[in-house]
C-alpha positions in Angstrom: 0.0 -0.5 0.1 1.4 3.5 -1.0 1.6 6.3 1.5 1.0 9.8 0.5 2.8 12.5 2.2 0.7 15.1 3.9 0.0 18.5 2.2 0.8 21.5 4.2 -2.0 23.5 5.0 0.2 27.0 4.7 2.1 28.3 1.9 5.1 30.2 2.6 5.3 34.3 2.0 6.5 34.7 -1.3 8.2 38.4 -0.8 6.6 41.3 -2.8 9.3 43.9 -4.3 7.0 46.5 -5.9 9.0 48.7 -8.7 8.5 52.0 -8.7 5.9 53.7 -11.0 5.3 57.3 -11.8 1.9 58.9 -12.3 -1.3 60.7 -11.3 -2.1 58.1 -8.7 1.6 57.6 -7.4 1.6 61.2 -7.0 -1.7 61.4 -5.3 -0.4 58.6 -2.8 2.8 60.9 -2.0 0.3 63.8 -1.2 -1.8 61.7 1.1 1.4 60.4 2.9 2.9 63.7 3.4 -0.6 65.1 4.8 -1.5 62.1 7.3 2.4 61.6 8.0 2.2 65.5 9.0 -0.8 65.8 10.8 0.2 62.6 12.9 4.0 63.8 14.1 3.0 67.1 14.4 -0.8 68.0 15.7 0.6 66.9 19.3 3.1 70.2 18.9 0.4 72.9 18.3 -0.4 75.2 21.1 -3.7 76.5 21.9 -4.8 78.9 24.6 -7.5 78.2 27.0 -6.5 80.4 29.8 -5.0 79.7 33.0 -5.1 76.2 35.0 -6.3 74.7 31.4 -3.5 72.8 29.0 -2.6 74.4 26.3 -2.2 71.8 24.1 -4.4 72.0 20.9 -5.5 68.2 20.9 -5.3 66.4 24.2 -6.7 63.1 25.8 -6.1 63.8 29.4 -6.5 60.3 30.8 -6.0 61.5 34.4 -8.6 64.0 34.6 -10.9 62.6 32.0 -11.0 65.3 29.4 -10.4 65.3 25.7 -9.4 68.4 24.5 -9.4 69.5 20.4 -9.0 73.3 19.6 -11.9 74.9 21.3 -14.0 71.8 21.8 -13.5 70.2 25.3 -15.3 66.8 25.9 -15.8 65.6 29.6 -16.4 61.9 30.8 -20.4 62.2 30.4 -20.2 63.8 26.9 -18.8 60.4 25.4 -21.6 60.5 23.0 -19.8 63.3 20.9 -17.0 60.3 20.5 -19.8 57.6 19.6 -21.3 60.0 16.9 -17.7 60.6 15.5 -17.2 56.8 15.5 -21.1 56.4 13.6 -19.4 58.8 11.1 -16.1 57.4 10.6 -18.2 54.0 10.3 -20.8 55.7 7.6 -17.9 57.4 5.6 -16.4 54.2 5.3 -19.3 52.7 3.8 -20.1 55.5 1.6 -16.4 55.4 0.2 -16.3 51.9 -0.5 -19.4 52.2 -2.1 -18.8 54.6 -4.2 -15.3 54.1 -5.5 -14.2 50.5 -3.6 -11.4 50.7 -1.2 -10.0 53.9 -1.3 -9.6 53.8 2.3 -7.5 50.7 2.1 -5.4 52.4 -1.0 -4.8 55.8 0.2 -5.2 56.4 3.8 -5.2 53.3 5.6 -2.1 53.6 8.3 -0.8 50.2 7.4 -0.9 51.4 3.7 0.8 54.9 4.4 3.7 53.2 7.1 3.7 50.4 4.3 4.1 53.2 1.5 6.9 54.8 3.3 9.0 51.9 4.6 9.1 50.6 0.6 10.7 53.9 0.3 13.2 53.4 2.5 13.8 50.0 1.2 14.1 51.4 -2.5 16.2 54.0 -1.3 19.0 51.9 0.1 18.5 48.7 -1.6 17.4 49.9 -5.2 14.4 49.3 -7.4 12.4 46.2 -7.9 15.4 43.9 -9.9 18.0 44.8 -7.6 15.6 44.1 -4.6 14.9 40.5 -6.1 18.9 39.9 -6.8 19.7 40.9 -3.1 17.2 38.7 -1.7 18.0 35.6 -3.9 21.9 36.4 -3.1 23.9 34.5 -0.3 24.8 36.8 2.9 27.8 38.9 2.0 29.4 42.2 3.5 27.3 44.0 1.4 24.1 42.7 2.3 24.5 42.9 5.8 25.3 46.3 5.6 22.3 47.3 3.4 19.6 45.0 5.4 21.3 47.0 9.0 20.7 50.5 7.3 17.4 49.4 6.0 16.3 48.2 9.3 18.1 50.9 11.2 15.9 53.3 9.3 12.8 51.4 9.8 13.3 51.1 13.5 13.8 55.2 13.6 10.4 55.6 11.9 8.9 53.1 14.2 10.3 54.9 17.3 8.8 58.4 16.0 5.6 56.5 14.9 5.1 55.3 18.9 7.0 58.7 20.4 4.1 60.7 18.3 1.5 58.3 19.7 1.5 59.0 23.6 2.3 62.9 22.8 -1.1 62.6 22.4 -1.8 61.7 26.0 0.3 64.2 28.0 2.0 67.7 27.1 4.0 66.6 24.2 7.4 69.4 25.4 7.0 68.1 29.1 7.0 64.5 28.1 9.8 64.8 25.4 12.2 66.2 28.4 11.0 63.7 30.4 12.0 60.8 27.6 15.3 62.6 26.6 15.9 62.4 30.6 14.7 58.6 31.2 12.3 59.8 33.7 8.9 59.1 31.7 6.4 56.8 33.6 7.0 53.7 32.7 3.2 53.1 30.8 4.8 55.7 28.5 8.1 53.5 27.8 5.4 50.8 27.8 3.5 52.0 25.0 6.3 53.5 22.9 7.8 50.1 22.8 4.6 48.1 21.7 3.8 51.0 18.4 7.4 50.4 17.8 7.4 47.1 17.4 4.2 46.6 15.9 5.1 49.3 13.1 8.5 47.9 12.4 7.1 44.5 12.0 3.7 45.3 10.4 5.0 48.3 8.0 8.7 46.2 7.2 8.0 42.8 6.8 4.2 41.7 7.1 2.5 44.4 4.9 0.2 42.8 2.7 -0.5 39.7 5.2 -1.8 42.4 7.6 -4.6 43.3 4.7 -5.0 39.7 4.3 -5.2 38.1 7.0 -5.8 40.3 10.6 -7.7 43.2 8.8 -11.6 41.9 8.8 -12.9 44.8 6.2 -11.3 43.0 2.9 -14.1 40.4 3.7 -16.7 43.1 4.6 -16.0 45.0 1.4 -18.0 42.8 -0.8 -21.5 43.9 1.1 -20.7 47.7 0.3 -20.2 47.1 -3.4 -22.1 46.6 -6.2 -22.1 46.6 -10.0 -22.1 50.1 -10.1 -19.2 50.6 -7.6 -16.3 52.6 -9.3 -13.1 50.5 -8.8 -9.7 49.6 -10.2 -10.3 46.8 -12.8 -8.9 45.5 -16.1 -10.9 45.8 -19.5 -10.5 42.3 -20.9 -13.2 43.0 -23.2 -10.3 45.3 -24.8 -7.2 43.6 -23.7 -7.2 39.9 -24.8 -5.9 37.9 -26.0 -2.7 39.1 -24.6 0.0 39.2 -27.0 2.9 41.1 -28.4 1.9 40.8 -32.4 0.1 44.3 -32.4 -1.8 43.3 -35.0 -5.9 42.1 -35.3 -5.0 39.1 -33.7 -4.3 40.3 -30.2 -5.9 42.5 -27.6 -4.3 45.8 -26.2 -2.4 43.8 -23.1 1.2 42.7 -24.7 1.5 40.7 -21.0 4.5 42.7 -20.1 3.6 42.3 -16.0 4.1 45.8 -15.5 0.2 45.9 -13.3 1.7 43.2 -11.7 5.1 44.6 -10.5 3.9 47.3 -9.0 1.4 46.1 -7.0 1.9 46.1 -3.5 0.0 43.2 -2.7 1.2 41.2 -5.3 -1.9 40.3 -7.6 -2.6 40.2 -11.1 -5.3 42.6 -11.9 -6.0 40.6 -14.6 -7.9 38.0 -12.8 -10.9 40.0 -12.0 -11.4 41.6 -8.7 -9.8 40.0 -6.1 -9.9 40.5 -2.2 -6.0 41.5 -1.7 -6.7 44.1 -3.9 -6.3 47.3 -2.3 -7.3 49.8 -4.8 -4.0 51.8 -4.5 -4.3 52.4 -8.3 -0.4 51.8 -8.8 -1.2 49.4 -11.8 -3.3 51.9 -13.3 -0.1 54.0 -14.0 2.1 51.3 -14.8 -0.1 50.3 -17.7 -0.9 53.2 -19.0 2.8 54.4 -19.4 2.8 51.4 -21.3 -0.2 52.1 -23.1 1.4 55.5 -24.0 4.7 53.9 -25.0 3.0 51.2 -27.5 0.8 53.9 -29.0 -2.2 52.7 -27.8 -5.2 54.4 -25.6 -5.0 54.6 -21.8 -7.3 53.0 -19.5 -7.2 49.6 -20.4 -7.0 49.3 -16.5 -8.8 51.9 -15.2 -11.5 53.1 -12.5 -14.7 51.8 -14.0 -17.9 50.4 -12.6 -18.6 46.2 -13.5 -21.4 47.4 -15.3 -20.0 50.0 -17.7 -17.6 47.1 -18.4 -20.3 45.0 -19.7 -21.7 48.1 -21.7 -18.5 49.2 -23.1 -17.8 45.3 -24.3 -21.1 45.8 -26.6 -19.7 49.0 -28.0 -22.0 51.3 -25.3 -21.1 54.2 -24.1 -20.2 54.3 -20.2 -22.3 56.0 -17.4 -21.3 59.2 -16.5 -18.8 59.2 -13.3 -21.6 61.0 -11.3 -24.4 58.2 -12.0 -22.4 56.2 -10.3 -21.5 58.1 -7.4 -24.9 59.4 -7.0 -27.0 56.4 -6.3 -29.9 55.4 -3.7 -27.2 53.6 -1.5 -24.3 56.5 -1.8 -26.8 58.9 -1.3 -28.8 56.9 1.8 -25.0 56.7 4.0 -24.2 60.4 3.1 -27.9 61.5 4.0 -27.5 59.3 7.5 -23.7 60.8 8.0 -25.3 64.2 7.9 -27.6 64.0 9.6 -25.1 62.8 12.9 -22.6 65.4 11.7 -25.5 68.1 12.1 -26.7 66.8 15.4 -23.0 66.6 16.7 -22.8 70.2 16.1 -25.7 71.1 17.4 -25.5 69.4 20.4 -22.0 71.0 20.6 -23.7 74.7 20.7 -26.7 73.7 23.4 -24.5 72.5 25.7 -24.7 74.5 29.0 -21.6 75.9 30.7 -23.2 74.5 33.7 -23.8 71.2 34.5 -25.9 70.0 37.5 -27.7 66.8 38.8 -29.8 66.3 41.6 -30.0 63.1 43.2 -32.6 62.6 46.4 -31.5 60.7 49.7 -34.2 58.0 49.5 -33.3 56.4 52.6 -35.3 57.6 54.5 -37.5 59.5 51.5 -37.9 62.4 54.4 -37.2 62.6 58.0 -39.5 64.6 60.5 -37.8 66.7 63.1 -38.5 67.3 67.0 -40.4 70.4 65.8 -42.7 69.0 63.4 -40.8 70.6 60.6 -40.5 67.8 57.6 -37.1 67.4 56.0 -35.9 66.0 52.5 -32.2 65.5 51.8 -30.6 65.8 48.6 -26.9 65.3 46.9 -26.1 68.2 44.4 -23.0 67.8 41.9 -22.4 70.8 40.1 -19.6 71.0 37.2 -17.1 73.8 36.8 -16.0 74.1 32.9 -14.1 76.7 33.4 -10.4 77.2 34.2 -10.5 79.2 37.4 -12.7 78.9 40.8 -16.0 80.0 40.2 -18.8 81.3 43.0 -22.2 79.4 42.3 -25.4 80.4 44.2 -28.2 77.6 45.1 -31.8 78.2 45.4 -34.9 76.5 44.9 -38.6 77.8 43.3 -41.8 75.8 44.3 -45.4 76.6 44.7 -45.8 75.4 48.5 -42.9 77.6 50.9 -39.8 75.7 51.3 -36.6 76.5 53.0 -33.1 75.3 51.5 -30.2 75.0 53.6 -26.4 73.5 52.6 -24.5 71.3 54.4 -21.5 73.0 55.7 -21.8 76.5 54.1 -23.1 80.2 55.6 -25.4 80.9 53.0 -26.2 79.6 49.7 -22.9 80.3 47.5 -20.2 77.6 47.2 -17.1 77.8 45.6 -16.0 74.9 43.2 -12.6 74.7 42.1 -11.7 74.8 38.2 -12.7 71.9 36.1 -13.9 70.2 38.9 -16.8 68.5 40.2 -18.3 69.5 43.3 -20.9 67.4 45.4 -22.9 69.3 47.9 -25.4 68.1 50.1 -28.7 70.2 50.6 -31.5 70.1 53.3 -34.8 71.3 52.0 -37.5 71.6 54.7 -41.3 72.9 55.3 -42.6 74.0 58.8 -45.5 71.6 60.3 -47.6 74.9 59.4 -47.0 74.4 55.8 -49.0 72.6 53.2 -46.1 71.1 52.1 -45.4 69.0 55.1 -48.7 67.5 54.8 -48.7 67.1 51.3 -47.8 63.6 49.8 -45.6 64.9 46.9 -44.8 69.0 45.9 -43.0 69.6 42.8 -39.7 72.1 43.1 -37.2 73.5 41.2 -33.4 73.6 41.9 -31.5 76.7 40.5 -27.8 77.6 40.2 -26.6 80.4 39.2 -23.1 81.1 38.1 -22.2 84.7 40.2 -19.2 85.8 37.3 -21.3 85.3 34.2 -24.8 85.2 35.4 -25.7 82.2 33.6 -28.2 80.1 35.2 -29.2 76.2 35.2 -32.5 74.2 37.2 -33.2 70.7 37.5 -36.9 69.6 38.5 -37.3 67.2 42.2 -40.0 66.4 44.4 -40.3 67.2 48.0 -41.9 64.5 49.8 -44.0 65.3 52.6 -46.5 63.6 55.4 -49.5 62.2 53.8 -52.4 62.7 55.8 
């Protein structure tokens, strides 16, 4: 009986060495890389004057004080719905752009794509273009190969350290943290975060590259639900290119099988095989193919942004739809409408939120207390949030249809001082004399008022006074 050797479940990764290419989409990716990296590395260093006792960093996630600062906007923990709204908008935006233009997020602005592009640029600068890198990969280890590899890895490591370092600057004052890092006095959490992000950037951008997209990211498997035959995406006009050949006569198509589109692909796929999960829609194959078409005197656009429905119509000799007809359709209009509604709602909520935050919590155990003279007392815990950068004095009062008395625990009068950027808890006693109707009534409506002595702004909360029911 013959035996067969078991087949391996996993194939070893074949390294990909993308060739250098020029063109519109390559230039667009350079611009996107420069802008996104510039925003990432420079934003923590932008200053924004918020007044005394407040951080002057324009964008800061202040974990110690549970605050998020974004230029003139300040988000408190109880306002997390702003962050949730922004995340929903980001998801809808991803759905919108994928429905209209395929995986443009993956191809242009995804951090994995941006840093991989940067690492490939460094690799090409040190080791040469595709053919030189392929030869170096296949060559035996030598002094030259070791020198080039160590140089490349060193530059990658410096970029990775800068990446991890830039991230921690979003969570603390950047100049102060930079000094503490330089003097090795930074807290351990900062070093740990930089170490983790350095390692992941170095490995993901330098070695795993397209594997992160194919095996770690869920979006390639979700994108199919966002796309339809009207979606504009990078595709090959097979009706025009097939059959492939180099004869340049009526027996062959425009594709000369030069493999230029494959050699520039960072995912290592052949776009001529049709839509594939691995394609990130970076459009570099369009630049490579257009360059070849110009060189052999053929029309550009053999590989281009087009919809599946257009390709079928073009194959029949019919004109393709206008771009706007693909972009503006029911699905994209629906996503745009939802995205806009949430955005407008967040902006509206941002501008109508009060500067004074007050909560009232009745003490229910017991619901009321009867004093020795027959006075009925209710107890309330009032929390005041001072959103200003300096201490503020607030005046507490109440209004009701019945006669009620308000007293503040530990305070002479009704004015309290709330420290800057803090929440202050004040216990309040509300009383009704035995002769007052509220003392013998089951429930009495009342309203607590708080007034900012400096600005004159007022806020209120409604509550219930519990009396002795007859």
